N, C-alpha and C positions, 0 to 999 in steps of 0.2 A: 416871518413876515418882513423883516428888514431886507432879506435877500430879494424878495419879490419886488419891493420898491426900488432897490438898487438896480436890478436887472431892467425894470420898467424905465427908470431914469436913463440908463445906458441906451436902451432902445430909442427913446425919444431924442436923445442927443445924437445918435447915429442917423436918425431920420432927418434931423435938422442939418447935419453935415451933408447928407445926400442932397437935400433941397438947395443948400448954398452952392454945392458943386454943380448942380444942374443949371442954376441961374448964371453962375460965373462962366461956364463953358458955352452958354448960349444954346443948349440943346433942349430947351423947354418944349419947343414944338415937336421934336423927335420923340420925347418922352410921352407927350400927350397923344401923339399918333400911335405909339406902341401900346399905350394903355387902352385906347379906343379899339385897336386891333385885337387886343387880348379879350376885351369884353365881347366883341362880335364873334370871335372864335369860340369862346366859352358858350355864349348863349345860342349861337347858331349851329354849332357842330358838336362840341363835347357834351354839353348837358343833354341834348336830345338823344345822342348816341348812348350815353350811360343809362338814361331812362329806358330806352328801347331794350337794351341788353338786360336791365333789371327786370323788365316785364317778361322777357323771354325766359329768364331763369327762375321766375317766381314759383313755378310748379315743379322744378327739379329738386329732388330730395337733398342733394349735396350742394345746394346753391351757395352756402357760405364759403366752401373751399373754392368754388369756381369764381366767386366774386373776389375773394382774396387774391387769386392768381391774376385776375383781370386788373385789380388795383395795382399790384406790383408791376405788371407789364405796362400799364398806362403810365405809372410814375417813371419807370425807366425810359419810356419813349419820350416823355416830356423833358427829361434831363438830357437825352441824347439828341433831341430835335435840332438844336442849333448846329450841332456838328454834322448831322445828316443832311441838312439843307444848305450848308455853306456853299457859296458860289465858287466854282472852279477849285483850283488848288491854291494853297497858301504861298505867298511870295517867298517865305522862308520855309524850306521843306522840313526843317527840324521843329517848326512851331506846332504843326498838327501831323505828326508822322504816321499815325496809325490808320488802319482801315476800319473806320467807325461803323460803316454799314455792316461789314462782316461781324464785328464784335457785338453790335446790337442784335443781329440775327442769332448769334450764339447765345446771348443772354435770354432772348425770347424762347429759344429752344430749352434752355435750362429751366426757365419758369414753367414752360409747358410740361416738361418731364417731371419736375418737382410737384406740380399740381396733380398730374396723373398718378404719381407715386403715392401722394397723400390720399387721393380718392381710392386707390387700390387698397391701401393699408386700412382705411376706414371700412371699406366693404368687407375685407377679410376679417376684421375685428367683429363686425356685425354678424357674419356667418358663424364665427366661433361662439358668440354669445347665444345664438339660436340653438346650436347643437349641444 
């Protein structure tokens, strides 16, 4: 219980530090614009897309595995999005030296193959149980 309060207090302190830094640097308008954009993006694109995919997968027997794969792919995409959408090349070529689009595509392939392998393993296990 003490650890929970300590971590909570640390979180509140860090939020306060972030608020002070935003006010000091004069980026309040930029942060508010970013937050508004995030809300519009979530409510206008991400939530309806997730709802639609969920409805499409509702009748699929292996929907849990497919949803898991989609959650992992979506999370990786959200993490990689700033690097995928960065404008032009970095002024310092050593700052962002990797081919992020290629690496993201490789990760999406790994997620797809892993999801397919898990689906195949489950199907094989079900066949063995039946016979």
